[in-house]
C-alpha positions in Angstrom: 53.4 5.1 8.7 50.6 4.4 11.2 51.5 3.7 14.8 50.5 0.2 15.6 48.3 -0.2 18.7 49.1 -2.6 21.4 45.8 -4.3 21.0 42.7 -4.2 18.8 40.0 -2.4 20.7 36.2 -2.1 20.0 36.9 1.4 18.8 39.3 0.0 16.2 36.7 -2.5 15.1 34.2 0.3 14.4 36.6 2.2 12.2 36.9 1.9 8.4 37.5 -1.6 7.2 40.9 -0.7 5.7 42.2 0.5 9.1 40.7 -2.6 10.7 42.5 -4.9 8.3 45.7 -3.0 8.9 45.6 -3.7 12.6 44.8 -7.3 11.9 47.7 -7.7 9.5 50.1 -6.1 12.0 48.9 -8.5 14.6 49.6 -11.5 12.4 53.0 -10.1 11.4 54.0 -10.0 15.0 52.4 -13.4 15.9 53.1 -15.4 12.9 56.2 -13.7 11.4 54.3 -12.1 8.6 52.4 -15.2 7.5 48.6 -15.1 7.2 47.1 -18.4 8.4 43.7 -19.6 7.4 42.0 -18.0 10.3 43.1 -14.6 8.9 41.2 -15.1 5.7 38.2 -16.5 7.6 38.0 -13.4 9.7 38.6 -11.2 6.7 35.8 -12.6 4.6 33.4 -12.8 7.5 34.1 -9.2 8.3 33.5 -8.1 4.7 30.2 -10.0 4.5 29.1 -8.3 7.7 30.1 -4.9 6.3 28.3 -5.5 3.0 25.2 -6.6 4.7 25.3 -3.6 7.0 25.8 -1.2 4.1 22.9 -2.8 2.2 20.6 -2.3 5.2 21.8 1.2 5.7 21.3 2.2 2.0 17.8 0.7 1.9 16.6 2.4 5.1 18.1 5.7 4.2 17.2 5.5 0.5 15.8 8.7 -1.0 13.0 8.1 -3.6 9.9 9.4 -5.2 6.6 7.5 -5.1 4.5 7.8 -8.3 0.9 7.1 -9.0 -1.2 8.0 -12.1 -4.8 7.8 -13.0 -5.7 7.2 -16.6 -8.7 7.0 -19.0 -7.9 3.4 -19.7 -5.2 0.7 -19.9 -3.5 1.4 -23.2 -0.6 4.0 -23.2 -0.9 4.4 -27.0 -4.5 5.6 -27.0 -5.5 6.4 -23.4 -4.4 9.5 -21.4 -3.3 10.5 -17.9 -6.0 12.4 -16.0 -4.3 12.8 -12.7 -0.7 12.8 -11.3 0.4 12.1 -7.7 4.0 12.1 -6.6 5.6 12.0 -3.1 9.3 12.9 -2.5 10.8 10.9 0.4 13.9 11.8 2.3 15.3 9.7 5.1 12.0 7.8 5.3 9.9 11.0 5.7 7.7 12.8 3.2 9.6 16.0 2.1 7.4 17.3 -0.7 4.4 16.3 -2.9 3.2 17.0 -6.4 -0.3 16.5 -7.5 -2.4 17.8 -10.4 -5.4 17.0 -12.6 -4.5 16.7 -16.3 -6.6 17.6 -19.3 -6.8 14.4 -21.3 -8.3 15.8 -24.5 -10.9 13.0 -24.5 -14.0 12.1 -22.6 -13.4 10.0 -19.4 -15.2 6.7 -19.6 -18.0 6.2 -17.0 -16.2 3.2 -15.5 -13.2 5.5 -14.7 -15.5 8.2 -13.4 -17.1 5.7 -11.0 -13.7 4.4 -9.9 -11.9 7.7 -9.4 -14.6 10.2 -9.0 -12.8 12.4 -11.7 -15.3 13.8 -14.2 -14.8 15.6 -17.5 -15.6 18.9 -15.8 -12.9 18.3 -13.2 -10.3 17.2 -15.7 -11.0 20.3 -17.9 -9.7 22.4 -15.0 -6.4 20.5 -15.0 -3.1 21.3 -16.6 -2.2 20.6 -20.2 -0.5 17.3 -20.6 2.9 18.5 -21.7 3.1 21.0 -18.9 2.0 18.5 -16.2 4.5 15.8 -17.5 7.4 18.2 -17.6 6.7 19.4 -14.1 6.5 15.7 -13.0 9.9 14.9 -14.5 11.4 18.0 -12.8 9.9 16.8 -9.5 11.3 13.3 -9.9 14.8 14.5 -10.9 17.3 11.7 -10.5 15.3 9.9 -7.8 14.6 6.2 -7.7 10.9 5.6 -8.3 8.6 3.6 -6.0 5.1 2.5 -7.0 2.6 -0.3 -6.9 2.7 -2.2 -10.2 4.8 0.7 -11.3 5.5 -0.5 -14.8 1.9 0.3 -15.7 2.2 3.9 -14.6 5.6 4.2 -16.1 4.4 3.0 -19.5 2.3 6.1 -19.8 5.1 8.4 -18.7 7.5 6.6 -21.1 5.1 6.8 -24.1 4.7 10.6 -23.5 8.5 11.0 -23.2 9.1 9.0 -26.5 6.5 11.1 -28.3 8.3 14.3 -27.1 11.8 12.8 -28.0 12.8 13.1 -24.3 15.2 10.4 -23.0 13.9 8.7 -19.9 15.6 5.9 -18.1 14.7 5.4 -14.4 15.2 2.7 -11.8 12.5 1.7 -9.3 11.2 -0.5 -6.5 7.8 -2.1 -7.0 5.8 -2.6 -3.9 3.7 -5.3 -5.7 6.7 -7.4 -6.5 8.1 -7.0 -2.9 4.8 -7.8 -1.3 4.5 -11.0 -3.4 7.9 -12.1 -2.1 7.3 -11.2 1.6 3.7 -11.7 2.4 1.6 -15.0 2.6 0.3 -16.2 -0.7 -3.3 -16.0 0.4 -2.9 -12.3 1.2 -4.2 -10.1 -1.6 -1.5 -7.8 -3.0 -3.8 -5.1 -4.2 -3.0 -1.6 -2.7 -6.2 -1.4 -0.8 -5.6 -4.9 0.7 -2.1 -4.0 1.7 -3.3 -0.8 3.4 -5.8 -3.0 5.4 -3.0 -5.5 6.2 -0.7 -2.8 7.5 -3.6 -0.8 9.1 -3.1 2.2 6.9 -6.1 4.5 6.7 -7.4 5.0 3.2 -9.7 8.0 2.6 -9.7 8.7 -1.1 -9.1 5.5 -3.1 -8.0 5.8 -6.7 -6.9 9.5 -6.4 -3.4 9.8 -7.5 -1.8 11.8 -4.6 -3.6 9.8 -1.9 -2.6 6.5 -3.5 1.0 7.7 -3.7 1.0 8.6 0.0 -0.4 5.1 0.8 2.1 3.4 -1.4 4.9 5.2 0.5 3.5 3.9 3.8 3.2 0.4 2.4 6.8 0.5 1.2 8.1 1.6 4.6 6.1 -1.1 6.3 7.5 -3.7 3.9 11.1 -2.6 4.7 10.3 -3.1 8.4 9.3 -6.8 8.0 11.7 -8.9 10.1 13.9 -11.1 8.0 13.2 -9.4 4.8 15.9 -9.8 2.2 17.5 -6.4 1.4 18.0 -7.7 -2.2 14.2 -7.1 -2.7 14.7 -3.4 -2.2 17.5 -2.9 -4.6 16.2 -0.6 -7.4 15.9 -2.3 -10.8 15.9 -0.5 -14.2 12.4 0.1 -15.6 12.1 -1.4 -19.1 9.2 -0.5 -21.3 9.5 -0.2 -25.1 7.4 2.5 -26.7 7.2 3.6 -30.3 6.9 7.3 -31.1 3.5 8.4 -32.2 3.8 11.0 -34.9 1.5 14.1 -34.9 -1.6 14.0 -37.1 -1.3 15.7 -40.4 -3.3 18.9 -41.3 -5.2 16.8 -43.9 -6.2 14.3 -41.2 -7.3 17.0 -38.9 -9.4 18.7 -41.6 -11.0 15.5 -42.6 -11.8 14.6 -39.0 -13.4 18.1 -38.5 -15.5 17.5 -41.6 -16.7 14.1 -40.4 -17.5 15.4 -36.9 -19.6 18.2 -38.4 -21.3 15.8 -40.8 -22.3 13.5 -38.0 -23.0 16.2 -35.5 -20.3 15.3 -33.0 -19.0 17.6 -30.3 -15.6 19.1 -30.9 -13.6 18.3 -27.8 -10.5 16.9 -29.3 -7.0 18.0 -28.2 -5.8 18.9 -31.7 -2.4 19.9 -30.5 -1.5 16.4 -29.2 -3.6 14.4 -31.7 -1.5 11.6 -33.3 -1.9 10.0 -36.7 -3.1 6.8 -35.3 -5.6 8.5 -33.1 -7.0 10.6 -36.0 -7.4 7.5 -38.2 -9.0 5.5 -35.3 -11.5 8.4 -34.7 -12.4 8.7 -38.3 -13.1 4.9 -38.5 -15.3 5.1 -35.4 -17.3 8.0 -36.8 -17.9 6.1 -40.1 -18.9 3.0 -38.2 -21.3 4.9 -36.0 -19.5 3.8 -32.9 -18.0 7.2 -31.9 -18.2 7.0 -28.1 -15.0 8.9 -27.1 -16.5 12.4 -27.3 -20.1 12.4 -26.2 -22.7 14.7 -27.8 
């Protein structure tokens, strides 16, 4: 049995809460013949609230996570493709490692995306094959919590790929967009570029995946430092995005598509290995309608 101290010192207050409560109970046994008056329970619950609050703050500020940012050819996970991946591994609030690569999308990058990101078809052609890049990304993330800006959008592309490959993927995350909306003035724009300006974060290469991931990391750390910020905002939430598996195109579809492309004089730049049934049908319809803009001549 533990030796009861003569008094409860500051050192005892800083020990584990079980020990602290032991000393408190022993004190009341001696003072009140074993009874626990109302003040005991008031002290007990107050102490537990303080401990829980302290633990929440400690976990948030020491949370290990990976920041994710993707650049895509468009907004639809079912038909558009990832063209660049940027990920930043954070340990104890500091960048520990990064992962960045261009990805071959198997389709022409729209001019609006080229103007926004600076990524051209020629640049993307030097990137990694989609399956290789995505598998490397998942290995880099591991069991980490994700952090991102409007992360569900980036996650939807990762989830769609995972579903297509029959790979289970369930991750939790903190979204800097949601947190910024809760903490910053309503008139303040919550776009990543605006938040970088608000927190005086230098931004050199906008809309490049790895640069945006690094800037999102800095925004996240600044949001955590806002005085009076509720720690509940930084508790990771499960990412929920329902995706339906896209089945590979049949050999008959591929052969018919090749015939149509030859007939209409279209350039063959399709990623045949990852072509899905829905993509093949859509491309055939576009060729027949004379609106085949995905693969330029």
